[in-house]
Structure formats: C-alpha cells, structure tokens
C-alpha positions, 0 to 999 in steps of 0.5 A, spaced: 678 291 768 674 285 771 668 286 775 667 284 782 663 278 783 658 282 788 653 275 788 658 271 792 662 275 797 668 272 800 667 271 808 672 271 813 674 264 816 671 262 823 673 257 828 666 253 826 669 252 819 674 248 822 673 240 822 673 237 829 676 230 826 682 233 823 688 229 823 694 230 827 699 233 822 705 233 826 705 226 828 704 224 820 710 228 818 714 225 824 712 218 822 714 220 814 720 223 817 722 216 821 720 212 815 725 216 810 730 215 815 729 208 816 729 207 808 735 211 808 739 206 813 737 200 809 740 203 803 747 205 806 750 198 806 748 197 798 751 204 797 757 202 801 758 196 797 758 199 791 763 204 793 768 199 795 767 196 788 768 202 784 774 204 789 777 197 787 776 198 780 779 205 780 785 202 783 786 196 779 785 201 773 790 206 775 795 200 776 794 197 769 795 204 766 801 205 771 804 199 768 803 200 761 807 207 762 812 203 765 813 198 760 813 200 753 816 194 750 812 193 744 814 200 742 821 199 743 821 193 739 817 197 733 823 202 732 828 196 731 824 195 725 825 202 722 832 203 721 832 210 719 829 212 726 835 209 729 840 214 732 847 210 732 851 216 732 849 218 739 849 210 741 857 210 739 858 217 743 855 214 749 859 208 749 866 212 748 864 216 754 862 211 758 869 208 758 873 214 760 867 219 762 861 216 764 858 222 768 858 226 761 853 221 759 848 221 765 848 229 764 845 229 757 839 225 761 837 232 763 836 235 756 832 228 754 828 229 760 826 236 758 825 234 751 822 227 751 819 228 758 822 221 760 829 218 763 829 212 759 832 211 752 826 210 746 832 208 741 834 201 741 841 203 738 845 202 744 842 195 745 843 193 738 850 195 738 852 191 744 848 185 742 852 185 735 859 186 739 857 180 743 855 176 737 862 177 734 865 176 740 861 169 741 863 167 734 871 168 735 870 165 742 866 159 738 871 158 733 877 158 737 874 153 743 868 150 740 867 145 735 862 146 729 856 151 727 852 148 733 857 150 738 857 157 735 850 158 735 849 155 742 855 160 745 851 166 741 845 164 744 848 164 751 852 170 751 846 174 748 840 171 751 842 169 758 848 173 760 846 180 757 838 180 756 836 175 761 841 177 766 839 184 765 832 183 766 833 180 773 838 185 775 833 191 772 827 188 776 831 188 782 834 194 782 827 197 780 824 194 786 830 196 791 830 203 789 823 204 790 823 201 797 830 204 799 832 210 795 826 213 793 824 220 796 818 220 800 815 226 796 817 222 789 810 218 789 805 220 784 798 217 787 800 214 794 794 211 795 793 205 800 791 198 797 788 196 803 781 194 800 785 188 797 789 184 801 793 181 795 794 188 792 796 190 799 801 185 800 804 186 793 805 193 794 809 192 800 815 190 795 813 193 788 811 200 788 806 201 782 806 209 783 813 210 782 816 215 778 822 211 777 822 208 770 823 200 769 826 201 762 831 206 765 834 201 770 835 196 764 838 202 760 843 203 766 844 195 766 846 196 758 851 202 760 854 198 765 855 191 761 859 195 756 865 194 761 863 187 762 864 186 754 870 189 754 874 186 759 871 179 759 869 178 752 874 182 748 880 183 752 880 176 756 880 173 749 887 175 747 889 173 754 886 166 755 893 163 753 896 167 759 890 166 764 890 158 763 897 157 766 897 155 773 902 160 776 901 166 780 902 171 775 896 168 771 892 168 777 893 175 778 891 177 771 885 173 771 882 175 777 884 182 776 880 182 769 873 180 773 875 185 779 875 191 774 869 189 770 865 188 776 867 194 780 866 198 774 859 195 773 857 197 779 860 204 778 856 205 772 850 203 776 851 208 781 852 214 776 846 212 773 841 212 779 845 218 782 843 222 776 836 222 778 834 227 782 828 224 786 833 218 789 837 219 795 843 214 798 845 212 792 852 211 795 850 204 798 850 202 790 858 202 791 858 197 797 859 191 793 866 194 791 868 193 798 866 185 797 870 185 791 876 187 794 876 182 799 874 177 794 880 178 790 885 178 795 882 171 798 882 168 791 889 171 789 892 169 795 889 162 795 891 161 788 884 160 785 883 163 778 876 165 777 877 166 770 880 159 769 874 157 772 869 161 768 872 158 761 872 151 764 864 152 765 863 155 758 867 150 754 868 144 759 
C-alpha cells in the first residue's frame, strides 16, 4: 500500500485559478470545422474525376472480358489440329437429322448447355466436314466447267472462303446484332450497365449489345447448319441438272428457280429453328418472313422466263 502524501495536499479549483485571457474554444473549434469543410470541398473534384476514370476502366475491362468469352476463335482452331479430339460421328448425325428432322438437332442443345454451359459447338468437326464437301464439289465443278488446275483452285477458294466462311461471318454478325436488338428478352442481360460516360461506347452500344448472353459463335453454328441444304441443292443436285437447267425453256426455268427457292427457304427455316431453340429469345417467327419474299420472287422470275440458276452459272464460269 502506498502512503498518502500529506505534505502536498490536493486543493479544490476556484475561480481565481482560471486565467482571464483564455481563448474562445468555441470560436476556434468552429474555425477548424470550417477549414476542414473547405478542404474537403476542394478535394471533391479530384475524387470525382478519379471515380469517373475508374468507372471507364472497369467498363472497358468488362467489355474486353465479354468479347473474349464470346469469340473463342483460337481455342476453336486449336482443336482442328488435334484429330483425336474431333467428334465426326456426332457431326454426321447432326447432318442427317438436319435434312429430315432439324428440331431433333436443336433439342440436343439443352443437354450440351447442361454439360458444357454453352450453346455453341466447341468441336469443329461439322465445319470441317462441310468444308470437305464443298472442296469435293468445287473439284468436280472445276473439272467440268473450268480449264486448268488454277481454275479449280480459284473455284475452291471462292466456294469455301467466300461463299461459306466469309458469307457466314457476315450473316452470323448481322443475326447476332439483330437478335440482341429485337429478339432478346429484356431480362436476358448480364450486366445491363450504361456507357453514358463514353460517347463512343454509348453510340456503339446502341447497335451492339456487349452484355448479351447470346453467343456469336452460336449464330455462326446456325449458319453452318443452314448452309448444309445450300450445299445439297446448289452444289450437289444442281451439278447433275446443269445440262437440263441451261436449256432455254419453261421447264428448265422452273427447275432452276425451284432449286434456289428450296435452298434459300430451307436455309431460313433452319435459321428459325436455331434461334427459336434458345429460351431467352422471343418473336423468332419473324425470321420466316423472307420465305414470303422468296415465293413472290419465284413467281415473278418464273412467269418472266428468267432462270436464276442459269444466271448464277454464267457468273461463276463466264
């Protein structure tokens, strides 16, 4: 126990002990408060500018990540070099069913979505088989209606690269944009954020929806499925009917125009089945509207005696 210090007792505080010239504490605290507020107000613009920059960076990062998930072209092409990873059996099954029961092909997409969590193919076997069929057709067409190996090679490049791949890239991109703009349900967006901080991105966002769950590669798959009937009618069957189609009579005109009418109409029918299979799309029946235009065009061309098949053969082989 400590001892009490009796020599220096603690005395109570009196009014005489308070200095007369004590500064006004309340005024000083108010001045400090005003200085802090003014300093905070001066720092608000810099913080706001920093937040805007960070928001723009995050939006651009999300767009790049979204595009990387949509366009997995390098991985797709990498599988072409690994022959053992290609599933040709499934590709042939899809081709046969696309000709007589296309709905069965698109019903199998639900199992693929459950197992692989994506709607598009990750196996290029279907595209490789279709390219092989186009190459064989181009060789036979070239042997009959072109001269020399160079003419055959040009025909192969034109039928495979231009007609199938380049045309498919354009059609898939147009279909992807239109589906996101007009067919996509309102609740089928992932991010749904506004890009109003950047005028250029905001302008692009009016036409291209980067945050859509619709895969661009799936739109290209739909084109590949529909192009199978194009190959069958216009590259295979037409090859055997060329001597009959090139005759200048009403019978050859009906056959030639009917081949193109069937091919194009079935192309849009397969396209309709492809987009209609996705549960987050609506009003896909509008994709069948071009068929009505094809019927009217077929009637006009046939009555006028214009053979569209003869015109296309002349443009290919001069």
